[in-house]
FIFI-543871 format. One record per residue (C-alpha): residue number from 0; residue in three letters; chain; x, y, z. Coordinates in nm, 4 decimals, decimal comma, padded with zeros to 6 digits. Layout:
# FIFI-543871
+-----+------+------+----------+----------+----------+
! pos ! code ! unit !       px !       py !       pz !
+-----+------+------+----------+----------+----------+
! NUM !  ALA !    A !        X !        Y !        Z !
...
+-----+------+------+----------+----------+----------+
# end
This chain:
# FIFI-543871
+-----+------+------+----------+----------+----------+
! pos ! code ! unit !       px !       py !       pz !
+-----+------+------+----------+----------+----------+
!   0 !  MET !    A !  00,0000 !  00,0000 !  00,0000 !
!   1 !  THR !    A !  00,1259 !  00,3486 ! -00,0782 !
!   2 !  VAL !    A !  00,0635 !  00,6664 !  00,1137 !
!   3 !  MET !    A ! -00,0385 !  00,9537 ! -00,1118 !
!   4 !  HIS !    A !  00,0391 !  01,3164 ! -00,0352 !
!   5 !  LYS !    A ! -00,0842 !  01,5966 ! -00,2577 !
!   6 !  LEU !    A !  00,0291 !  01,9571 ! -00,2830 !
!   7 !  LEU !    A ! -00,2928 !  02,1286 ! -00,3830 !
!   8 !  GLY !    A ! -00,1743 !  02,4831 ! -00,4433 !
!   9 !  ALA !    A !  00,1303 !  02,7042 ! -00,4407 !
!  10 !  SER !    A !  00,0594 !  02,8220 ! -00,0882 !
!  11 !  ALA !    A ! -00,0920 !  02,5006 !  00,0421 !
!  12 !  ALA !    A !  00,0704 !  02,3157 !  00,3263 !
!  13 !  LEU !    A !  00,1796 !  01,9649 !  00,2436 !
!  14 !  ALA !    A ! -00,0472 !  01,7421 !  00,4490 !
!  15 !  LEU !    A !  00,1391 !  01,4385 !  00,5787 !
!  16 !  SER !    A ! -00,0665 !  01,1305 !  00,6439 !
!  17 !  ALA !    A ! -00,0347 !  00,9634 !  00,9796 !
!  18 !  GLY !    A !  00,0144 !  00,6340 !  00,7958 !
!  19 !  ALA !    A !  00,3659 !  00,7216 !  00,6811 !
!  20 !  ALA !    A !  00,6555 !  00,6066 !  00,8955 !
!  21 !  ALA !    A !  00,9301 !  00,8557 !  00,9710 !
!  22 !  ALA !    A !  01,1885 !  00,6885 !  00,7492 !
!  23 !  ASP !    A !  00,9597 !  00,6056 !  00,4564 !
!  24 !  PRO !    A !  01,1039 !  00,7078 !  00,1204 !
!  25 !  ALA !    A !  00,9318 !  00,9756 ! -00,0847 !
!  26 !  ILE !    A !  00,9039 !  01,0569 ! -00,4521 !
!  27 !  LEU !    A !  00,8337 !  01,3983 ! -00,6032 !
!  28 !  PHE !    A !  00,6993 !  01,3828 ! -00,9578 !
!  29 !  ASP !    A !  00,7610 !  01,6439 ! -01,2229 !
!  30 !  LEU !    A !  00,4977 !  01,8547 ! -01,3985 !
!  31 !  GLY !    A !  00,2691 !  01,6462 ! -01,6142 !
!  32 !  GLY !    A !  00,1653 !  01,4075 ! -01,3395 !
!  33 !  LYS !    A !  00,2572 !  01,0548 ! -01,2456 !
!  34 !  PHE !    A !  00,0249 !  00,9026 ! -01,5048 !
!  35 !  ASP !    A !  00,1796 !  01,0743 ! -01,8088 !
!  36 !  LYS !    A !  00,2439 !  00,7296 ! -01,9640 !
!  37 !  SER !    A !  00,6088 !  00,8308 ! -01,9972 !
!  38 !  PHE !    A !  00,8824 !  00,9702 ! -01,7682 !
!  39 !  ASN !    A !  00,6802 !  01,0271 ! -01,4515 !
!  40 !  GLU !    A !  00,4902 !  00,7035 ! -01,4891 !
!  41 !  SER !    A !  00,8149 !  00,5119 ! -01,5218 !
!  42 !  ALA !    A !  00,9284 !  00,6690 ! -01,1940 !
!  43 !  TYR !    A !  00,5962 !  00,5737 ! -01,0359 !
!  44 !  ASN !    A !  00,6341 !  00,2160 ! -01,1597 !
!  45 !  GLY !    A !  00,9725 !  00,1907 ! -00,9883 !
!  46 !  ALA !    A !  00,8242 !  00,3103 ! -00,6593 !
!  47 !  GLU !    A !  00,5339 !  00,0688 ! -00,6924 !
!  48 !  ARG !    A !  00,7670 ! -00,2232 ! -00,7685 !
!  49 !  TRP !    A !  00,9589 ! -00,1487 ! -00,4492 !
!  50 !  ALA !    A !  00,6360 ! -00,1236 ! -00,2467 !
!  51 !  THR !    A !  00,5007 ! -00,4495 ! -00,3902 !
!  52 !  GLU !    A !  00,8198 ! -00,6438 ! -00,3291 !
!  53 !  THR !    A !  00,8895 ! -00,5118 !  00,0202 !
!  54 !  GLY !    A !  00,5436 ! -00,4337 !  00,1549 !
!  55 !  GLY !    A !  00,6779 ! -00,0884 !  00,2377 !
!  56 !  THR !    A !  00,5052 !  00,2469 !  00,2044 !
!  57 !  TYR !    A !  00,6216 !  00,5686 !  00,0472 !
!  58 !  ALA !    A !  00,5096 !  00,9293 !  00,0293 !
!  59 !  GLU !    A !  00,4492 !  01,1100 ! -00,2980 !
!  60 !  VAL !    A !  00,3458 !  01,4424 ! -00,4455 !
!  61 !  GLU !    A !  00,2403 !  01,5712 ! -00,7854 !
!  62 !  ILE !    A !  00,3186 !  01,9416 ! -00,8105 !
!  63 !  GLN !    A !  00,1053 !  02,1826 ! -01,0107 !
!  64 !  SER !    A !  00,3632 !  02,4583 ! -01,0648 !
!  65 !  ASP !    A !  00,7356 !  02,5253 ! -01,0364 !
!  66 !  ALA !    A !  00,6664 !  02,7490 ! -00,7368 !
!  67 !  GLN !    A !  00,5830 !  02,4421 ! -00,5277 !
!  68 !  ARG !    A !  00,9156 !  02,2626 ! -00,5709 !
!  69 !  GLU !    A !  01,1203 !  02,3966 ! -00,2800 !
!  70 !  GLN !    A !  00,8248 !  02,3774 ! -00,0402 !
!  71 !  ALA !    A !  00,7636 !  02,0141 ! -00,1348 !
!  72 !  ILE !    A !  01,1253 !  01,9110 ! -00,0732 !
!  73 !  ARG !    A !  01,1374 !  02,0878 !  00,2629 !
!  74 !  ARG !    A !  00,8064 !  01,9442 !  00,3811 !
!  75 !  PHE !    A !  00,9148 !  01,5879 !  00,3094 !
!  76 !  ALA !    A !  01,2580 !  01,6402 !  00,4644 !
!  77 !  GLU !    A !  01,1007 !  01,7879 !  00,7774 !
!  78 !  SER !    A !  00,8627 !  01,4924 !  00,8005 !
!  79 !  GLY !    A !  01,1591 !  01,2524 !  00,8150 !
!  80 !  ALA !    A !  01,1162 !  01,0958 !  00,4701 !
!  81 !  ASN !    A !  01,4402 !  00,9308 !  00,3631 !
!  82 !  PRO !    A !  01,5517 !  00,9011 !  00,0894 !
!  83 !  ILE !    A !  01,3688 !  01,1634 ! -00,1128 !
!  84 !  VAL !    A !  01,3689 !  01,1052 ! -00,4879 !
!  85 !  MET !    A !  01,2995 !  01,3818 ! -00,7394 !
!  86 !  ALA !    A !  01,1991 !  01,2945 ! -01,0951 !
!  87 !  GLY !    A !  01,3221 !  01,5567 ! -01,3399 !
!  88 !  PHE !    A !  01,5953 !  01,8129 ! -01,4005 !
!  89 !  SER !    A !  01,3802 !  02,1056 ! -01,2832 !
!  90 !  TRP !    A !  01,4205 !  01,9943 ! -00,9222 !
!  91 !  ALA !    A !  01,7917 !  02,0830 ! -00,9318 !
!  92 !  THR !    A !  01,7741 !  02,4504 ! -00,8342 !
!  93 !  PRO !    A !  01,5510 !  02,4028 ! -00,5280 !
!  94 !  LEU !    A !  01,7478 !  02,0945 ! -00,4239 !
!  95 !  GLU !    A !  02,0699 !  02,2953 ! -00,4331 !
!  96 !  LYS !    A !  01,9095 !  02,5355 ! -00,1831 !
!  97 !  VAL !    A !  01,7654 !  02,2661 !  00,0418 !
!  98 !  ALA !    A !  02,0152 !  01,9789 !  00,0571 !
!  99 !  ALA !    A !  02,2596 !  02,1453 !  00,2947 !
! 100 !  ASP !    A !  01,9791 !  02,2238 !  00,5413 !
! 101 !  TYR !    A !  01,9078 !  01,8523 !  00,5872 !
! 102 !  PRO !    A !  02,2500 !  01,6823 !  00,5992 !
! 103 !  ASP !    A !  02,1038 !  01,3626 !  00,7474 !
! 104 !  THR !    A !  01,8551 !  01,3210 !  00,4627 !
! 105 !  SER !    A !  01,9592 !  01,1488 !  00,1410 !
! 106 !  PHE !    A !  01,8274 !  01,2821 ! -00,1879 !
! 107 !  THR !    A !  01,8209 !  01,1431 ! -00,5412 !
! 108 !  ILE !    A !  01,7672 !  01,3642 ! -00,8438 !
! 109 !  ILE !    A !  01,7055 !  01,2143 ! -01,1858 !
! 110 !  ASP !    A !  01,8259 !  01,3884 ! -01,5040 !
! 111 !  MET !    A !  02,0458 !  01,6518 ! -01,3394 !
! 112 !  VAL !    A !  02,3610 !  01,6760 ! -01,1312 !
! 113 !  VAL !    A !  02,3595 !  01,8430 ! -00,7903 !
! 114 !  ASP !    A !  02,6991 !  01,8451 ! -00,6234 !
! 115 !  ALA !    A !  02,6277 !  01,7845 ! -00,2557 !
! 116 !  PRO !    A !  02,7480 !  01,5088 ! -00,0212 !
! 117 !  ASN !    A !  02,3947 !  01,3841 !  00,0511 !
! 118 !  VAL !    A !  02,2731 !  01,3775 ! -00,3102 !
! 119 !  ARG !    A !  02,2750 !  01,0974 ! -00,5651 !
! 120 !  SER !    A !  02,2618 !  01,2395 ! -00,9182 !
! 121 !  VAL !    A !  02,1348 !  00,9975 ! -01,1816 !
! 122 !  VAL !    A !  02,1747 !  01,0801 ! -01,5499 !
! 123 !  PHE !    A !  02,1093 !  00,8679 ! -01,8556 !
! 124 !  ASN !    A !  02,2818 !  00,8146 ! -02,1876 !
! 125 !  GLU !    A !  01,9601 !  00,8885 ! -02,3770 !
! 126 !  HIS !    A !  02,1591 !  00,9375 ! -02,6962 !
! 127 !  GLU !    A !  02,2600 !  00,5704 ! -02,6928 !
! 128 !  GLY !    A !  01,9052 !  00,4375 ! -02,6682 !
! 129 !  SER !    A !  01,7876 !  00,6936 ! -02,9226 !
! 130 !  TYR !    A !  02,0541 !  00,5746 ! -03,1652 !
! 131 !  LEU !    A !  01,9171 !  00,2210 ! -03,1430 !
! 132 !  VAL !    A !  01,5570 !  00,3215 ! -03,2125 !
! 133 !  GLY !    A !  01,6821 !  00,5502 ! -03,4905 !
! 134 !  MET !    A !  01,8306 !  00,2448 ! -03,6579 !
! 135 !  MET !    A !  01,4971 !  00,0698 ! -03,6254 !
! 136 !  ALA !    A !  01,3127 !  00,3697 ! -03,7707 !
! 137 !  ALA !    A !  01,5375 !  00,3741 ! -04,0763 !
! 138 !  MET !    A !  01,4967 !  00,0014 ! -04,1305 !
! 139 !  ALA !    A !  01,1179 !  00,0234 ! -04,1024 !
! 140 !  SER !    A !  01,0703 !  00,3373 ! -04,3117 !
! 141 !  GLU !    A !  00,9386 !  00,2983 ! -04,6652 !
! 142 !  THR !    A !  00,9688 !  00,6654 ! -04,7607 !
! 143 !  GLY !    A !  01,3219 !  00,7315 ! -04,6384 !
! 144 !  THR !    A !  01,1886 !  01,0172 ! -04,4244 !
! 145 !  VAL !    A !  01,1432 !  00,9860 ! -04,0487 !
! 146 !  SER !    A !  01,0812 !  01,2428 ! -03,7774 !
! 147 !  PHE !    A !  01,1172 !  01,3461 ! -03,4152 !
! 148 !  VAL !    A !  00,8868 !  01,5441 ! -03,1857 !
! 149 !  GLY !    A !  01,0509 !  01,6769 ! -02,8727 !
! 150 !  GLY !    A !  00,8911 !  01,8376 ! -02,5699 !
! 151 !  MET !    A !  01,0588 !  02,1427 ! -02,4207 !
! 152 !  ASP !    A !  01,3507 !  02,2640 ! -02,6337 !
! 153 !  ILE !    A !  01,6382 !  02,1983 ! -02,3939 !
! 154 !  PRO !    A !  01,9765 !  02,0226 ! -02,4323 !
! 155 !  LEU !    A !  01,8382 !  01,7032 ! -02,2785 !
! 156 !  ILE !    A !  01,5774 !  01,6643 ! -02,5534 !
! 157 !  ARG !    A !  01,8215 !  01,7633 ! -02,8255 !
! 158 !  LYS !    A !  02,0336 !  01,4791 ! -02,6888 !
! 159 !  PHE !    A !  01,7518 !  01,2384 ! -02,7794 !
! 160 !  ALA !    A !  01,7055 !  01,3944 ! -03,1224 !
! 161 !  CYS !    A !  02,0717 !  01,3892 ! -03,2185 !
! 162 !  GLY !    A !  02,1234 !  01,0294 ! -03,1139 !
! 163 !  TYR !    A !  01,8107 !  00,9301 ! -03,3065 !
! 164 !  ALA !    A !  01,9249 !  01,1055 ! -03,6228 !
! 165 !  GLN !    A !  02,2705 !  00,9475 ! -03,5991 !
! 166 !  GLY !    A !  02,1139 !  00,6021 ! -03,5754 !
! 167 !  VAL !    A !  01,8876 !  00,6717 ! -03,8732 !
! 168 !  LEU !    A !  02,1761 !  00,7873 ! -04,0908 !
! 169 !  ALA !    A !  02,3951 !  00,4940 ! -03,9857 !
! 170 !  VAL !    A !  02,1427 !  00,2670 ! -04,1572 !
! 171 !  ASN !    A !  02,0453 !  00,4967 ! -04,4441 !
! 172 !  PRO !    A !  02,2856 !  00,7849 ! -04,5127 !
! 173 !  ASP !    A !  02,0359 !  00,9267 ! -04,7634 !
! 174 !  ALA !    A !  01,7474 !  00,9421 ! -04,5162 !
! 175 !  THR !    A !  01,5764 !  01,2666 ! -04,4207 !
! 176 !  VAL !    A !  01,5203 !  01,3368 ! -04,0501 !
! 177 !  ILE !    A !  01,2693 !  01,6065 ! -03,9534 !
! 178 !  ALA !    A !  01,2823 !  01,7402 ! -03,5973 !
! 179 !  ASN !    A !  01,0442 !  01,9752 ! -03,4174 !
! 180 !  MET !    A !  01,0170 !  02,0847 ! -03,0557 !
! 181 !  THR !    A !  00,6818 !  02,1513 ! -02,8919 !
! 182 !  GLY !    A !  00,7804 !  02,4666 ! -02,7047 !
! 183 !  THR !    A !  01,0211 !  02,6474 ! -02,4768 !
! 184 !  THR !    A !  00,8308 !  02,6351 ! -02,1471 !
! 185 !  PRO !    A !  00,7315 !  02,3457 ! -01,9166 !
! 186 !  ALA !    A !  00,3861 !  02,3455 ! -02,0805 !
! 187 !  ALA !    A !  00,5538 !  02,1665 ! -02,3719 !
! 188 !  TRP !    A !  00,5510 !  01,8444 ! -02,1692 !
! 189 !  ASN !    A !  00,1733 !  01,8237 ! -02,1571 !
! 190 !  ASP !    A !  00,0328 !  01,9457 ! -02,4886 !
! 191 !  PRO !    A ! -00,0934 !  01,6453 ! -02,6861 !
! 192 !  VAL !    A ! -00,2850 !  01,8718 ! -02,9257 !
! 193 !  LYS !    A !  00,0363 !  02,0494 ! -03,0315 !
! 194 !  GLY !    A !  00,2078 !  01,7097 ! -03,0521 !
! 195 !  SER !    A ! -00,0634 !  01,5970 ! -03,2929 !
! 196 !  GLU !    A ! -00,0290 !  01,9107 ! -03,5050 !
! 197 !  LEU !    A !  00,3476 !  01,8685 ! -03,5349 !
! 198 !  THR !    A !  00,3068 !  01,5037 ! -03,6300 !
! 199 !  LEU !    A !  00,0564 !  01,5861 ! -03,9036 !
! 200 !  ALA !    A !  00,2962 !  01,8476 ! -04,0434 !
! 201 !  GLN !    A !  00,5782 !  01,5927 ! -04,0463 !
! 202 !  ILE !    A !  00,3573 !  01,3352 ! -04,2183 !
! 203 !  SER !    A !  00,2801 !  01,5933 ! -04,4869 !
! 204 !  GLN !    A !  00,6559 !  01,6094 ! -04,5499 !
! 205 !  GLY !    A !  00,6784 !  01,2343 ! -04,6015 !
! 206 !  SER !    A !  00,7557 !  01,0989 ! -04,2529 !
! 207 !  ASP !    A !  00,6320 !  00,7459 ! -04,1969 !
! 208 !  VAL !    A !  00,8014 !  00,6855 ! -03,8589 !
! 209 !  VAL !    A !  00,7919 !  00,9410 ! -03,5753 !
! 210 !  PHE !    A !  00,9800 !  00,9290 ! -03,2433 !
! 211 !  ALA !    A !  00,8257 !  01,1265 ! -02,9565 !
! 212 !  ALA !    A !  01,0366 !  01,2402 ! -02,6613 !
! 213 !  ALA !    A !  00,7864 !  01,4799 ! -02,5141 !
! 214 !  GLY !    A !  00,6287 !  01,3480 ! -02,1960 !
! 215 !  GLY !    A !  00,2489 !  01,3726 ! -02,2011 !
! 216 !  THR !    A !  00,2654 !  01,5547 ! -02,5356 !
! 217 !  GLY !    A !  00,3870 !  01,2301 ! -02,6858 !
! 218 !  VAL !    A !  00,0456 !  01,0732 ! -02,6248 !
! 219 !  GLY !    A ! -00,0893 !  01,2998 ! -02,8995 !
! 220 !  VAL !    A !  00,2007 !  01,2098 ! -03,1268 !
! 221 !  LEU !    A !  00,1439 !  00,8371 ! -03,0927 !
! 222 !  GLN !    A ! -00,2335 !  00,8718 ! -03,1335 !
! 223 !  THR !    A ! -00,1991 !  01,0784 ! -03,4499 !
! 224 !  ALA !    A !  00,0573 !  00,8391 ! -03,5947 !
! 225 !  ALA !    A ! -00,1797 !  00,5474 ! -03,5370 !
! 226 !  ASP !    A ! -00,4740 !  00,7387 ! -03,6848 !
! 227 !  SER !    A ! -00,2628 !  00,8226 ! -03,9893 !
! 228 !  ASP !    A ! -00,1400 !  00,4651 ! -04,0292 !
! 229 !  ILE !    A !  00,2278 !  00,5401 ! -03,9805 !
! 230 !  LEU !    A !  00,4620 !  00,3994 ! -03,7175 !
! 231 !  SER !    A !  00,5608 !  00,5717 ! -03,3967 !
! 232 !  ILE !    A !  00,8291 !  00,5212 ! -03,1327 !
! 233 !  GLY !    A !  00,7528 !  00,5719 ! -02,7648 !
! 234 !  VAL !    A !  00,9879 !  00,6929 ! -02,4947 !
! 235 !  ASP !    A !  01,0940 !  00,6395 ! -02,1320 !
! 236 !  ALA !    A !  00,8309 !  00,3802 ! -02,0355 !
! 237 !  ASN !    A !  00,7294 !  00,0968 ! -02,2685 !
! 238 !  GLN !    A !  00,4486 !  00,2572 ! -02,4698 !
! 239 !  ASN !    A !  00,4053 ! -00,0250 ! -02,7215 !
! 240 !  TYR !    A !  00,0720 ! -00,1216 ! -02,5663 !
! 241 !  LEU !    A ! -00,0892 !  00,2145 ! -02,6381 !
! 242 !  HIS !    A ! -00,1361 !  00,1298 ! -03,0074 !
! 243 !  PRO !    A ! -00,0566 ! -00,2376 ! -03,0689 !
! 244 !  GLY !    A !  00,0891 ! -00,2963 ! -03,4120 !
! 245 !  GLN !    A !  00,1485 !  00,0773 ! -03,4664 !
! 246 !  VAL !    A !  00,4243 !  00,1541 ! -03,2156 !
! 247 !  LEU !    A !  00,7459 !  00,0219 ! -03,3688 !
! 248 !  THR !    A !  00,9223 !  00,0218 ! -03,0311 !
! 249 !  SER !    A !  00,9858 !  00,2424 ! -02,7294 !
! 250 !  MET !    A !  01,3181 !  00,3890 ! -02,6235 !
! 251 !  LEU !    A !  01,3392 !  00,2646 ! -02,2687 !
! 252 !  LYS !    A !  01,4894 !  00,5008 ! -02,0152 !
! 253 !  ARG !    A !  01,4906 !  00,3025 ! -01,6944 !
! 254 !  VAL !    A !  01,3797 !  00,5751 ! -01,4596 !
! 255 !  ASP !    A !  01,1926 !  00,2989 ! -01,2782 !
! 256 !  ASN !    A !  01,5216 !  00,1284 ! -01,1958 !
! 257 !  ALA !    A !  01,6695 !  00,4544 ! -01,0650 !
! 258 !  VAL !    A !  01,3756 !  00,5005 ! -00,8261 !
! 259 !  TYR !    A !  01,3663 !  00,1347 ! -00,7252 !
! 260 !  ASP !    A !  01,7399 !  00,1311 ! -00,6480 !
! 261 !  ALA !    A !  01,7179 !  00,4493 ! -00,4384 !
! 262 !  PHE !    A !  01,4211 !  00,3195 ! -00,2397 !
! 263 !  THR !    A !  01,5925 ! -00,0170 ! -00,1896 !
! 264 !  GLN !    A !  01,9087 !  00,1411 ! -00,0499 !
! 265 !  GLY !    A !  01,6987 !  00,3543 !  00,1817 !
! 266 !  GLU !    A !  01,8747 !  00,5688 !  00,4406 !
! 267 !  ALA !    A !  02,2045 !  00,4037 !  00,3419 !
! 268 !  LEU !    A !  02,1728 !  00,5458 ! -00,0097 !
! 269 !  GLU !    A !  02,5036 !  00,5666 ! -00,1930 !
! 270 !  THR !    A !  02,5350 !  00,9252 ! -00,3080 !
! 271 !  GLY !    A !  02,7403 !  01,0726 ! -00,5905 !
! 272 !  PHE !    A !  02,7245 !  01,0694 ! -00,9698 !
! 273 !  ASN !    A !  02,5577 !  00,7789 ! -01,1500 !
! 274 !  VAL !    A !  02,5308 !  00,7192 ! -01,5250 !
! 275 !  MET !    A !  02,2832 !  00,4718 ! -01,6726 !
! 276 !  GLY !    A !  02,3361 !  00,3694 ! -02,0343 !
! 277 !  VAL !    A !  02,3329 !  00,0746 ! -02,2699 !
! 278 !  ALA !    A !  02,6203 ! -00,0938 ! -02,0858 !
! 279 !  ASN !    A !  02,4281 ! -00,1219 ! -01,7569 !
! 280 !  ASP !    A !  02,0752 ! -00,1604 ! -01,8982 !
! 281 !  GLY !    A !  01,9888 !  00,2011 ! -01,8244 !
! 282 !  VAL !    A !  01,8568 !  00,2583 ! -02,1764 !
! 283 !  GLY !    A !  01,7455 !  00,0281 ! -02,4552 !
! 284 !  TYR !    A !  01,4493 ! -00,0610 ! -02,6728 !
! 285 !  ALA !    A !  01,1252 ! -00,2456 ! -02,6018 !
! 286 !  LEU !    A !  01,0265 ! -00,5721 ! -02,7645 !
! 287 !  ASP !    A !  00,7025 ! -00,7434 ! -02,6595 !
! 288 !  GLU !    A !  00,3857 ! -00,8983 ! -02,7957 !
! 289 !  PHE !    A !  00,2568 ! -00,5592 ! -02,9084 !
! 290 !  ASN !    A !  00,5370 ! -00,4912 ! -03,1582 !
! 291 !  ALA !    A !  00,6707 ! -00,8413 ! -03,2286 !
! 292 !  ASP !    A !  00,5247 ! -00,8403 ! -03,5813 !
! 293 !  LEU !    A !  00,6917 ! -00,5076 ! -03,6612 !
! 294 !  VAL !    A !  01,0483 ! -00,5928 ! -03,5565 !
! 295 !  THR !    A !  01,2133 ! -00,8319 ! -03,7997 !
! 296 !  ALA !    A !  01,4907 ! -01,0717 ! -03,7051 !
! 297 !  ASP !    A !  01,7346 ! -00,8701 ! -03,9173 !
! 298 !  MET !    A !  01,6317 ! -00,5502 ! -03,7444 !
! 299 !  GLN !    A !  01,6765 ! -00,6990 ! -03,3997 !
! 300 !  ALA !    A !  02,0135 ! -00,8510 ! -03,4901 !
! 301 !  ALA !    A !  02,1440 ! -00,5209 ! -03,6261 !
! 302 !  VAL !    A !  02,0293 ! -00,3220 ! -03,3245 !
! 303 !  ASP !    A !  02,1603 ! -00,5771 ! -03,0753 !
! 304 !  ALA !    A !  02,4983 ! -00,5745 ! -03,2503 !
! 305 !  ALA !    A !  02,5087 ! -00,1955 ! -03,2302 !
! 306 !  ALA !    A !  02,4138 ! -00,2074 ! -02,8612 !
! 307 !  ALA !    A !  02,7004 ! -00,4492 ! -02,7972 !
! 308 !  ASP !    A !  02,9405 ! -00,2160 ! -02,9771 !
! 309 !  ILE !    A !  02,8177 !  00,0825 ! -02,7761 !
! 310 !  ALA !    A !  02,8611 ! -00,1111 ! -02,4522 !
! 311 !  ALA !    A !  03,2108 ! -00,2178 ! -02,5570 !
! 312 !  GLY !    A !  03,3086 !  00,1376 ! -02,6479 !
! 313 !  THR !    A !  03,3722 !  00,0589 ! -03,0145 !
! 314 !  LEU !    A !  03,0728 !  00,2608 ! -03,1340 !
! 315 !  ALA !    A !  03,0502 !  00,6203 ! -03,0170 !
! 316 !  VAL !    A !  02,7191 !  00,8040 ! -03,0212 !
! 317 !  HIS !    A !  02,7384 !  01,1823 ! -03,0166 !
! 318 !  ASP !    A !  02,6329 !  01,3311 ! -02,6817 !
! 319 !  TYR !    A !  02,4745 !  01,6728 ! -02,7293 !
! 320 !  SER !    A !  02,4970 !  01,7484 ! -02,3568 !
! 321 !  SER !    A !  02,8773 !  01,7266 ! -02,3722 !
! 322 !  ASP !    A !  02,9175 !  01,9058 ! -02,7043 !
! 323 !  GLU !    A !  02,6246 !  02,1222 ! -02,8082 !
! 324 !  SER !    A !  02,6471 !  02,0386 ! -03,1739 !
! 325 !  CYS !    A !  02,4471 !  01,7888 ! -03,3722 !
! 326 !  PRO !    A !  02,6396 !  01,6563 ! -03,6719 !
! 327 !  ALA !    A !  02,3461 !  01,4451 ! -03,7910 !
! 328 !  LEU !    A !  02,0684 !  01,7022 ! -03,7558 !
! 329 !  THR !    A !  01,9903 !  02,0705 ! -03,8013 !
! 330 !  PHE !    A !  01,7340 !  02,2280 ! -03,5662 !
+-----+------+------+----------+----------+----------+
# end
């Protein structure tokens, strides 16, 4: 059983249920909500897996605005929650302010680095997983044109796009890759209508496979792709089930594992810098009964070989976050 805590407004106090033990872990979801079918939901699934396996309880909150972030962290720290896990890079600034005030509390932040002795920073090699699904897109495309819809235009999402384009061009150097971002504010994570509009525009330019890395906005991308009878690629969580036979694959970003590991370590959480990539199953692609008929044996063999080369260090995928250029794509 989980214990749910909600922050109802920017000035609301965070009500802590009497059912939560002092040292219960806590998870703070990013904007878009825990049931976004993507990043947040993957984090939620990790927390739920821990609760199911251990019988433990955890506290949680879904914020409604950026203004609530610092208050949420402080309220959970004051309640004795430990460790406290934050899903999303936007938690970094408030965590930098708060961490030193609670030296006996361990924190985990996903998708950003906060340099503090009581913080575990978990980042992912999204470019590696995106490269793999880019290969699959190129192999599945009949038009030679594929596309990408990102959420908020930030380096993290460009990291997805660049890796994807590199994978596409590794298979078909003559392919065309179209990339669009949904917006420049956090609202870009939860705008399925705009995601649909961008997808339709890309289809009009010949795209027959679209990769969405856009949080809740991606739901609109995948729906429109299915309605238009083209293939889509999901992100973060396994989204193949949303449109069976229409979602080519999903680029798995194992946020669930990051949350599960933090909860499992508990108050003894090992802090510091952690990278999750192909080599340690931090990113990859999804294959299940919902896309089995779309992924050929040749496609799987090629992608698995590339994954092995990435893990071995013999295949380098460009990392936009380290070098803000994108040799395979123009924004």
